[in-house]
C-alpha positions as CSV (number, residue, x, y, z in Angstrom):
1,X,-7.8,1.7,49.5
2,X,-11.1,-0.1,49.5
3,X,-11.8,-3.3,47.5
4,X,-14.4,-1.7,45.3
5,X,-12.0,0.2,43.0
6,X,-9.8,-2.9,42.6
7,X,-13.0,-4.9,41.6
8,X,-14.0,-2.2,39.4
9,X,-10.5,-2.2,37.7
10,X,-10.6,-5.8,37.3
11,X,-14.0,-5.8,35.7
12,X,-12.9,-3.1,33.4
13,X,-9.6,-4.8,32.4
14,X,-11.6,-8.0,31.8
15,X,-14.0,-6.4,29.6
16,X,-11.3,-4.5,27.6
17,X,-9.5,-7.8,27.1
18,X,-12.8,-9.3,25.9
19,X,-13.3,-6.5,23.4
20,X,-9.7,-6.8,22.2
21,X,-10.0,-10.4,21.7
22,X,-13.4,-10.3,19.7
23,X,-12.1,-7.5,17.7
24,X,-8.9,-9.7,16.7
25,X,-11.3,-12.7,15.8
26,X,-13.7,-10.4,13.9
27,X,-10.9,-8.8,11.8
28,X,-9.4,-12.1,10.8
29,X,-12.7,-13.6,10.0
30,X,-13.5,-11.1,7.1
31,X,-13.2,-12.5,3.8
32,X,-13.9,-11.0,0.4
33,X,-15.5,-12.7,-2.3
34,X,-13.5,-13.5,-5.6
35,X,-16.1,-14.9,-8.0
36,X,-17.7,-17.8,-6.1
37,X,-14.7,-18.4,-3.6
38,X,-14.0,-16.6,-0.4
39,X,-10.6,-15.3,0.0
40,X,-8.5,-14.2,2.9
41,X,-7.8,-10.6,2.2
42,X,-4.4,-10.7,4.5
43,X,-2.6,-12.1,1.2
44,X,-3.2,-8.9,-0.6
45,X,-0.8,-6.9,1.5
46,X,2.6,-7.3,3.3
47,X,2.4,-9.1,6.8
48,X,3.5,-5.8,8.5
49,X,0.8,-3.7,7.1
50,X,-1.8,-6.4,7.8
51,X,-0.5,-6.5,11.6
52,X,-0.7,-2.7,11.8
53,X,-4.3,-2.7,10.6
54,X,-5.4,-5.5,12.9
55,X,-3.7,-3.8,15.9
56,X,-5.4,-0.4,15.0
57,X,-8.8,-2.1,14.9
58,X,-8.6,-3.9,18.2
59,X,-7.1,-0.9,20.1
60,X,-9.8,1.3,18.8
61,X,-12.6,-1.3,20.0
62,X,-10.8,-1.7,23.3
63,X,-10.4,2.1,23.8
64,X,-14.0,2.6,22.8
65,X,-15.2,0.0,25.3
66,X,-13.0,1.5,28.1
67,X,-14.4,5.2,27.7
68,X,-17.8,3.7,27.5
69,X,-17.6,2.0,30.8
70,X,-15.3,4.4,32.5
71,X,-16.4,7.9,31.5
72,X,-19.6,7.6,29.4
73,X,-21.9,4.9,31.1
74,X,-19.5,4.0,34.1
75,X,-20.1,0.4,35.5
76,X,-18.5,1.6,38.8
77,X,-22.1,2.2,40.5
78,X,-23.2,-1.3,39.6
79,X,-19.9,-3.0,40.8
80,X,-20.1,-0.8,44.2
81,X,-23.8,-1.9,44.6
82,X,-23.0,-5.6,44.2
83,X,-19.9,-5.4,46.4
84,X,-21.8,-3.7,49.2
85,X,-24.7,-5.8,49.4
86,X,-23.1,-9.3,48.8
87,X,-20.7,-8.2,51.7
88,X,-23.6,-7.9,53.9
89,X,-25.7,-10.4,52.1
90,X,-28.6,-7.8,51.7
91,X,-30.1,-9.5,48.5
92,X,-33.3,-7.4,48.9
93,X,-31.4,-3.9,48.8
94,X,-29.4,-5.1,46.0
95,X,-32.5,-5.7,43.7
96,X,-33.9,-2.4,45.1
97,X,-30.7,-0.7,44.0
98,X,-31.0,-2.0,40.4
99,X,-32.3,1.1,38.6
100,X,-31.3,3.2,35.5
101,X,-28.0,4.3,36.7
102,X,-26.7,0.7,37.3
103,X,-28.7,-1.5,34.8
104,X,-28.2,1.0,31.5
105,X,-24.4,0.8,31.6
106,X,-24.5,-2.9,32.0
107,X,-26.8,-3.2,29.0
108,X,-24.7,-0.7,26.9
109,X,-21.3,-2.7,27.7
110,X,-23.1,-6.1,26.8
111,X,-24.7,-4.6,23.6
112,X,-21.1,-3.1,22.5
113,X,-19.5,-6.6,23.1
114,X,-22.2,-7.9,21.1
115,X,-21.8,-5.6,18.3
116,X,-18.1,-6.5,18.1
117,X,-18.7,-10.2,17.2
118,X,-22.0,-9.7,15.3
119,X,-21.5,-10.5,11.8
120,X,-24.1,-8.5,9.9
121,X,-24.0,-5.8,7.2
122,X,-26.3,-3.6,9.4
123,X,-23.7,-3.7,12.2
124,X,-22.2,-0.1,12.7
125,X,-19.1,-1.5,14.2
126,X,-18.3,-3.9,11.4
127,X,-18.9,-1.2,9.0
128,X,-16.0,0.6,10.7
129,X,-14.1,-2.7,10.7
130,X,-14.4,-3.1,6.9
131,X,-13.3,0.5,6.4
132,X,-10.1,0.0,8.3
133,X,-9.7,-3.4,6.7
134,X,-9.8,-1.9,3.3
135,X,-7.6,0.8,4.1
136,X,-4.8,-2.0,5.0
137,X,-5.7,-5.2,3.2
138,X,-6.7,-3.5,-0.2
139,X,-9.4,-6.1,-1.1
140,X,-11.0,-3.8,-3.7
141,X,-7.7,-4.1,-5.7
142,X,-8.1,-7.8,-5.7
143,X,-11.5,-7.7,-6.8
144,X,-10.8,-5.3,-9.7
145,X,-8.0,-7.4,-10.9
146,X,-10.1,-10.5,-10.6
147,X,-13.0,-9.0,-12.7
148,X,-10.5,-7.6,-15.4
149,X,-8.7,-11.0,-15.8
150,X,-12.0,-12.8,-16.1
151,X,-13.3,-10.5,-18.9
152,X,-9.7,-10.1,-20.6
153,X,-9.4,-10.3,-24.5
154,X,-6.9,-12.7,-25.5
155,X,-6.5,-11.2,-28.9
156,X,-4.8,-8.3,-27.1
157,X,-1.9,-10.0,-25.7
158,X,1.3,-9.9,-27.4
159,X,2.2,-12.7,-30.1
160,X,5.4,-13.8,-28.4
161,X,3.5,-14.7,-25.2
162,X,1.0,-16.8,-27.4
163,X,3.8,-18.7,-28.8
164,X,5.4,-19.1,-25.3
165,X,2.3,-20.7,-24.0
166,X,1.8,-23.0,-26.9
167,X,5.5,-24.1,-26.6
168,X,5.1,-25.0,-22.8
169,X,2.2,-27.3,-23.3
170,X,3.4,-31.0,-23.1
171,X,0.4,-32.0,-25.7
172,X,-0.5,-29.6,-28.2
173,X,-4.0,-28.4,-27.4
174,X,-4.0,-24.9,-28.6
175,X,-4.3,-23.7,-32.2
176,X,-3.0,-20.1,-33.1
177,X,-6.5,-19.1,-34.0
178,X,-8.1,-20.1,-30.6
179,X,-7.1,-16.7,-29.1
180,X,-9.2,-14.9,-31.5
181,X,-12.3,-16.9,-31.3
182,X,-15.4,-16.0,-29.4
183,X,-15.2,-16.0,-25.7
184,X,-18.0,-18.4,-25.5
185,X,-16.0,-21.1,-27.3
186,X,-14.1,-24.0,-25.6
187,X,-11.0,-23.2,-27.7
188,X,-11.1,-19.6,-26.5
189,X,-11.8,-20.7,-22.7
190,X,-9.0,-23.3,-22.8
191,X,-6.6,-20.8,-24.4
192,X,-7.5,-18.4,-21.7
193,X,-6.9,-21.0,-18.8
194,X,-3.5,-22.0,-20.3
195,X,-2.6,-18.2,-20.4
196,X,-3.5,-17.8,-16.6
197,X,-1.9,-21.2,-15.7
198,X,1.3,-20.1,-17.4
199,X,1.6,-16.6,-15.7
200,X,0.9,-18.4,-12.3
201,X,3.9,-20.6,-12.8
202,X,6.1,-17.6,-13.0
203,X,5.5,-17.1,-9.2
204,X,5.8,-20.8,-8.2
205,X,9.7,-20.7,-7.9
206,X,9.8,-17.4,-5.8
207,X,9.9,-17.9,-2.1
208,X,8.1,-14.9,-1.3
209,X,4.9,-16.3,-2.8
210,X,5.2,-19.7,-1.2
211,X,2.7,-19.0,1.5
212,X,0.1,-18.1,-1.2
213,X,0.6,-21.5,-2.8
214,X,0.4,-23.3,0.4
215,X,-2.7,-21.5,1.6
216,X,-5.7,-24.2,1.4
217,X,-8.3,-21.7,0.6
218,X,-6.5,-20.6,-2.7
219,X,-6.5,-24.3,-3.9
220,X,-3.3,-24.5,-6.0
221,X,-3.3,-28.2,-5.7
222,X,-6.7,-28.5,-7.0
223,X,-5.9,-26.0,-9.7
224,X,-3.1,-28.2,-11.1
225,X,-5.0,-31.5,-11.0
226,X,-8.0,-29.7,-12.6
227,X,-5.7,-28.1,-15.1
228,X,-4.2,-31.5,-16.2
229,X,-7.5,-33.1,-16.4
230,X,-8.8,-30.3,-18.6
231,X,-5.9,-30.6,-21.2
232,X,-7.0,-34.3,-21.7
233,X,-10.5,-33.3,-22.0
234,X,-10.1,-30.7,-24.4
235,X,-7.7,-32.9,-26.7
236,X,-10.7,-35.8,-26.7
237,X,-13.2,-33.0,-27.1
238,X,-11.3,-31.5,-30.2
239,X,-10.9,-35.0,-31.9
240,X,-14.5,-36.3,-31.1
241,X,-17.7,-35.5,-33.1
242,X,-19.5,-32.3,-32.0
243,X,-21.8,-33.1,-29.1
244,X,-24.0,-30.3,-27.5
245,X,-24.3,-31.9,-23.9
246,X,-20.4,-32.7,-23.7
247,X,-19.8,-29.2,-25.0
248,X,-21.8,-27.4,-22.3
249,X,-20.4,-29.7,-19.6
250,X,-16.9,-28.9,-20.7
251,X,-17.7,-25.2,-20.7
252,X,-18.8,-25.4,-17.2
253,X,-15.8,-26.9,-16.0
254,X,-13.6,-24.5,-17.8
255,X,-15.4,-21.6,-16.3
256,X,-14.8,-23.0,-12.9
257,X,-11.1,-23.6,-13.6
258,X,-11.0,-20.0,-14.7
259,X,-12.3,-18.6,-11.8
260,X,-9.9,-20.4,-9.5
261,X,-6.9,-19.4,-12.0
262,X,-8.1,-15.7,-11.8
263,X,-8.7,-15.8,-8.0
264,X,-5.1,-17.1,-7.5
265,X,-3.5,-14.9,-10.1
266,X,-5.1,-11.8,-8.7
267,X,-3.8,-12.5,-5.4
268,X,-0.2,-13.0,-6.7
269,X,-0.5,-9.9,-8.7
270,X,-1.8,-7.6,-5.9
271,X,0.4,-9.3,-3.3
272,X,3.5,-9.0,-5.6
273,X,3.1,-5.4,-7.1
274,X,4.9,-2.4,-5.4
275,X,2.4,0.1,-6.8
276,X,-1.0,0.6,-8.4
277,X,0.8,1.2,-11.9
278,X,2.5,-2.2,-11.8
279,X,-0.7,-4.1,-11.0
280,X,-2.4,-2.6,-13.9
281,X,0.8,-3.2,-16.3
282,X,0.6,-7.1,-15.3
283,X,-3.3,-6.9,-16.2
284,X,-2.8,-5.3,-19.5
285,X,-0.1,-7.7,-20.4
286,X,-2.9,-10.3,-20.0
287,X,-5.3,-8.8,-22.2
288,X,-7.3,-7.2,-19.2
289,X,-9.0,-3.8,-19.5
290,X,-6.9,-1.1,-17.6
291,X,-8.5,0.2,-14.5
292,X,-10.8,3.0,-15.0
293,X,-10.4,5.7,-12.7
294,X,-13.6,6.6,-11.3
295,X,-14.5,6.7,-7.6
296,X,-16.3,3.7,-6.3
297,X,-18.0,2.5,-3.0
298,X,-19.0,6.3,-2.2
299,X,-20.9,4.8,0.9
300,X,-17.9,3.9,2.6
301,X,-16.4,7.4,2.2
302,X,-19.8,8.8,3.6
303,X,-19.5,6.5,6.7
304,X,-15.9,7.4,7.2
305,X,-16.8,11.2,7.2
306,X,-19.8,10.5,9.6
307,X,-17.4,8.5,11.8
308,X,-14.7,11.5,11.7
309,X,-17.5,14.0,12.6
310,X,-18.8,12.1,15.7
311,X,-15.1,11.2,16.8
312,X,-14.4,14.9,16.3
313,X,-17.2,16.1,18.5
314,X,-16.4,13.6,21.1
315,X,-12.7,14.4,21.3
316,X,-13.2,18.1,20.7
317,X,-15.7,18.6,23.5
318,X,-13.8,16.3,26.1
319,X,-10.6,18.0,25.6
320,X,-12.2,21.3,25.5
321,X,-13.9,20.8,28.8
322,X,-10.7,19.3,30.3
323,X,-8.8,22.4,29.3
324,X,-11.3,24.6,30.4
325,X,-11.6,23.0,33.8
326,X,-7.9,22.5,34.3
327,X,-6.4,26.0,33.3
328,X,-9.2,28.5,32.5
329,X,-12.0,28.5,35.1
330,X,-11.2,25.6,37.6
331,X,-13.8,27.2,40.0
332,X,-16.6,26.9,37.3
333,X,-16.0,23.3,35.7
334,X,-18.0,22.3,32.7
335,X,-19.5,18.7,32.9
336,X,-17.7,16.0,30.9
337,X,-19.5,13.5,28.7
338,X,-23.3,13.9,29.1
339,X,-26.3,14.0,26.8
340,X,-25.0,17.3,25.4
341,X,-22.2,15.6,23.5
342,X,-24.9,13.3,21.7
343,X,-26.9,16.3,21.0
344,X,-23.9,17.9,19.4
345,X,-23.1,14.9,17.2
346,X,-26.7,15.1,16.0
347,X,-26.3,18.6,15.3
348,X,-23.0,18.1,13.4
349,X,-23.9,15.2,11.1
350,X,-26.5,17.2,9.1
351,X,-24.6,20.1,9.0
352,X,-21.4,18.4,7.6
353,X,-22.1,15.1,6.3
354,X,-25.3,15.9,4.6
355,X,-23.8,18.4,2.4
356,X,-20.8,16.3,1.6
357,X,-23.1,13.5,0.7
358,X,-24.7,15.7,-1.8
359,X,-21.4,16.5,-3.4
360,X,-21.0,12.8,-3.9
361,X,-24.2,12.6,-5.6
362,X,-23.8,15.8,-7.8
363,X,-20.5,14.7,-8.7
364,X,-21.6,11.3,-10.0
365,X,-24.2,13.1,-12.1
366,X,-21.5,15.4,-13.6
367,X,-19.3,12.5,-14.2
368,X,-21.6,11.4,-17.0
369,X,-20.8,14.5,-19.0
370,X,-17.1,14.9,-18.0
371,X,-15.2,11.6,-18.3
372,X,-11.8,13.0,-17.6
373,X,-11.1,12.9,-14.0
374,X,-8.0,14.4,-14.0
375,X,-9.4,17.6,-15.3
376,X,-9.9,20.2,-12.3
377,X,-13.3,21.9,-12.8
378,X,-12.9,25.0,-10.5
379,X,-16.5,26.0,-11.4
380,X,-17.9,22.8,-10.1
381,X,-15.9,23.1,-6.8
382,X,-17.6,26.9,-6.2
383,X,-20.9,25.4,-7.1
384,X,-20.2,22.6,-4.5
385,X,-19.4,25.4,-2.0
386,X,-22.8,27.2,-2.6
387,X,-24.7,24.0,-2.4
388,X,-22.9,23.0,1.0
389,X,-23.6,26.6,2.4
390,X,-27.2,26.5,1.5
391,X,-27.7,23.0,3.0
392,X,-25.7,23.3,6.1
393,X,-27.3,26.7,6.9
394,X,-30.8,25.4,6.4
395,X,-29.7,22.2,8.6
396,X,-28.4,24.7,11.1
397,X,-31.6,26.7,10.9
398,X,-34.0,23.7,11.2
399,X,-32.1,21.8,13.9
400,X,-31.2,24.7,16.2
401,X,-34.1,27.0,15.6
402,X,-37.0,24.5,15.8
403,X,-35.5,22.2,18.2
404,X,-33.7,24.4,20.6
405,X,-34.7,27.8,20.7
406,X,-38.4,27.2,20.1
407,X,-39.5,30.6,19.3
408,X,-42.9,31.3,19.2
409,X,-42.9,33.6,15.9
410,X,-40.7,32.0,13.2
411,X,-39.4,33.9,10.3
412,X,-37.5,31.8,7.8
413,X,-35.7,34.6,5.9
414,X,-34.6,36.3,9.1
415,X,-33.3,33.0,10.7
416,X,-31.5,31.9,7.5
417,X,-29.5,35.2,7.4
418,X,-28.9,34.8,11.1
419,X,-27.5,31.2,10.8
420,X,-25.5,31.8,7.7
421,X,-22.3,32.0,9.8
422,X,-22.7,28.4,10.8
423,X,-22.6,27.4,7.1
424,X,-19.2,28.9,6.0
425,X,-17.0,25.9,7.3
426,X,-19.5,23.3,5.9
427,X,-19.3,25.3,2.6
428,X,-15.4,25.3,2.6
429,X,-15.2,21.5,3.4
430,X,-17.6,20.7,0.6
431,X,-15.5,22.4,-2.3
432,X,-12.3,20.9,-0.7
433,X,-13.8,17.3,-0.8
434,X,-14.8,17.8,-4.5
435,X,-11.3,19.1,-5.2
436,X,-9.9,16.1,-3.5
437,X,-12.1,13.8,-5.3
438,X,-10.7,14.8,-8.7
439,X,-7.3,15.0,-7.5
440,X,-5.0,12.0,-8.4
441,X,-3.6,10.0,-5.5
442,X,-0.3,8.3,-5.9
443,X,-0.5,4.6,-4.5
444,X,3.2,4.4,-4.4
445,X,3.5,7.0,-1.5
446,X,4.9,5.6,1.8
447,X,2.7,5.2,4.8
448,X,4.8,7.8,6.8
449,X,4.2,10.2,3.9
450,X,0.5,9.6,3.8
451,X,0.3,9.9,7.7
452,X,2.1,13.3,7.4
453,X,-0.1,14.7,4.8
454,X,-3.1,13.7,6.7
455,X,-1.6,15.5,10.0
456,X,-0.9,18.7,8.1
457,X,-4.5,18.5,6.6
458,X,-5.9,18.1,10.2
459,X,-3.8,20.9,11.6
460,X,-4.4,23.3,8.5
461,X,-8.1,22.8,8.6
462,X,-8.2,22.8,12.4
463,X,-6.6,26.4,12.4
464,X,-9.2,27.5,9.5
465,X,-11.9,26.2,11.8
466,X,-10.8,28.1,14.9
467,X,-10.5,31.5,12.7
468,X,-14.0,31.0,11.3
469,X,-15.6,29.8,14.6
470,X,-14.1,32.8,16.7
471,X,-15.8,35.1,14.0
472,X,-19.0,33.0,14.1
473,X,-19.2,33.1,17.9
474,X,-18.1,36.7,18.5
475,X,-21.4,38.2,19.3
476,X,-23.1,35.1,21.0
477,X,-25.3,35.8,24.0
478,X,-25.0,32.5,25.9
479,X,-26.3,31.7,29.3
480,X,-23.9,28.6,29.8
481,X,-20.5,30.0,30.8
482,X,-17.5,29.8,28.5
483,X,-19.6,27.8,25.8
484,X,-17.9,29.6,23.1
485,X,-14.4,28.1,24.0
486,X,-15.9,24.7,23.7
487,X,-17.6,25.4,20.4
488,X,-14.3,26.5,19.1
489,X,-12.3,23.5,20.4
490,X,-14.9,21.1,19.0
491,X,-14.8,22.8,15.8
492,X,-11.0,22.3,15.5
493,X,-11.2,18.6,15.8
494,X,-14.3,18.1,13.5
495,X,-13.2,20.0,10.8
496,X,-9.6,19.0,11.2
497,X,-10.7,15.3,11.1
498,X,-13.0,15.8,7.9
499,X,-9.9,17.5,6.2
500,X,-7.4,14.5,7.1
501,X,-10.3,11.9,5.8
502,X,-10.5,13.6,2.5
503,X,-8.3,11.2,0.6
504,X,-9.8,9.3,-2.3
505,X,-8.2,6.4,-4.6
506,X,-8.9,7.9,-7.9
507,X,-5.6,7.6,-9.2
508,X,-5.1,6.4,-13.1
509,X,-2.1,4.4,-14.0
510,X,0.1,6.1,-16.6
511,X,-0.3,4.4,-19.8
């Protein structure tokens, strides 16, 4: 065995290690904003689940880097060139050998490493990181709980709880009518802070929450000092003559304390609740508005569907080509990853993701008229299938007909009829996505059950894709041999991953 493969393996291994390490650092860096303070999201989920999330992202980044530098844009030609010329000290030949085949893979590998560590909202890898992070760390729930606690109305809480809060105060600073006053008054804001502080004290003696109180970013020590100081200031303010400047300053300090209390309490509630319903039961007890079931952050779902489509094309084509070369026609091998895979991704995204994006937009418009999200509107789903069929067929027509075949005479109607078969699968997927958005999802389901359901959706939709694609490619006249086999295999993974990704957090608590 020559030295070049060993050096190439070492370079590959070091690069994968760097990608894994940077992905680990990037995943841990992410914070969410609760009010004016950043908060570490690992306190909103149990440690084992958070470790699964961070391992998933790190392994994904390492695998993508490995595929990039091994199969797609291999570094082996560059390593071989450097080793060969350094061995003979032919530096001139080394410089002359640096062409596109050797430089472009190095640039691609460097850019990939850079994107892993680059903190920017325009970074596509960080968008993927945030999606994985949200799936495991549940920061969106903490934000919703925080906002509900900030805007809660104390008049809605139970009278016994009001009496309990007043009895626990060392120095009386709350009157019974303070809970019903305007939320802009000092009396109301102080009563709100007392309620939040009283609820937080219920968690202080429980060992499972100890690490949240010891976390410096949650500022439990600062909260206790500020709370005691505010108690004295409010008593002095009530006994003194009204003063505008002092009142405004006191309100600002109370608002700052309210933000810290809500941030810590939101962390405790989300971390300590076993289900979605338990979270919102705690919020409702404190006068907060119960979570309204509405799909939010739709752009993240669009990005997930886009990633599923791209990954499905890459996996589907590579696996199909491997099976073709190994079992069907080893004497007529098809090429592995090349420019065709990128072209297929560019074809698949407008055919699948574009109509699904229109489903999100049309559903948002329809939501204004139909407020009950649990009501299944099968007429709407049929309409989305029709929209998806038209959009995907037109996308197929424009992408394939105008960019690939380049016919001299173009007839829109004839071409539309010819490409209708390619719109069947996207149409079915649009109807399924619209249905899944209105289907309640239980947040109490175990992780294993969720994975099993996703696998079943993947297999089910994959089989549907095989059946439809066998029909769509039945009369194809193709110059490239066995392209039909590759198309069917790729469709299995693309549609299967889209079906597995169609899960939305739209469940409502039962009240």
